[in-house]
N, C-alpha and C positions, 0 to 999 in steps of 0.2 A: 504493500498503499505504498508505499514512505516514497518506496519506486516513482512509482503512477506520479505520490502527489512533489518532487523531486522535478519529472518531464513537466508535469504541469504548471512548474510555474515558472521553469523556463521556457517554454512556450510561451507562455501571458509574458511574460520581459522583453524579452524577443518581439512581436509584434503592439507591441505597448510601447516601445523603445523609441524618444525621440530621432522624428526628421527634420535637417535641415532645412527652410524652404532653400527651391533657386536665385540666385543672387541678384537675376534679375526681375527677378516676380513686383516687384513694387514699378518698377520702369510700366513691366507690361502694364499692371495694375491701372496703373494714373495712365501709361494712354491709351484704352479703352473703357474707363471712366470721360478723359476727355473728348474722348471719340463720340461717346451718348448722350455725353452733353451738348454738344457739336450739335447732332444727327440734331437733337428735341427744337434746339437753338431752331433748325432748318425749317423743322418741319411748323413751327411756331409763325415760324416770319411767309412760308408759303399761305399757312392759313388764313381765307379774305374772311373780313367780318360780316360779308351783305348772306355766307353760309350760317350766321351763326341766326335766325330765323327759322331754322330747322333741324329738331333735336337730335338728328339719326346720323347729322355731322358731328355733331361735339365727342367723338369719341378716339377721331386720331387727335384733335390739339389735349382732351387728359390726356388722351398717354402719353400721349410728346410732355407730356407739362409732368406729372409724374416719374417719370424715366427724368427724368433731363432734372426734375430736383433732388430724384434720390441716387443721381448718379453725382452731380451738385455738391450735394451735403458731404457724400462719399469719399470724394476728392478731395472736401477742403480737412474733412478728418482726418483722412493720411497722411496727405500732409504736414498735421500738425503733428498725429504721432512719429512721423519723420525728425520733424526739428526739435519735437523733444525729448528720443530716441536717447539725444546722445544726457541726457541727465537721468541722474541714478535720481536722486533727490528732490521731489519735487514739493514744491512750501504755498503755499497758500496764494505768496505774490507774486511767484512763477506760477501756477492754473489761472489765475487772473491776468496776468500777463498775456499767454498760450490765446482763453477765450479770445482776449477783447483782437490779440492779434487771427483768428477762426474767423470772428464776425468782421474784420478788416476785407481779411480777402476773398469772407463772401459775397460783400460790399462789391466788392470790385472783379469776380466771376461775373458778378451779378449787371452790372454795370460794362462790364466788355460783350458778355452776351445779349442786352438787350438796345446794345450798340449807345446808350451812355444818353437816355431815352429823362 
């Protein structure tokens, strides 16, 4: 019984061993999120306001708005995490500064995507 238990323990240890992500994962994720955000902005830009009268036409812009918002928020969080990754201890002031930077980044990205309207 102990041999089976040690074999099972070894299998679990091997299965649950940490796996390092690829080096370029963050860049690929950022590129994909940027692409989604830009495609959503293009979709919203191409939408005609005259089509707003018919609710059947609201699906694509609503989906673009949700996808773009989610991708933009994820992009901001990814960039904020990358900046904060260098510091090992987080103080209240550092957390506040990170939140302020994230809000400024979100504001800047929103203005860029909307064309400073």
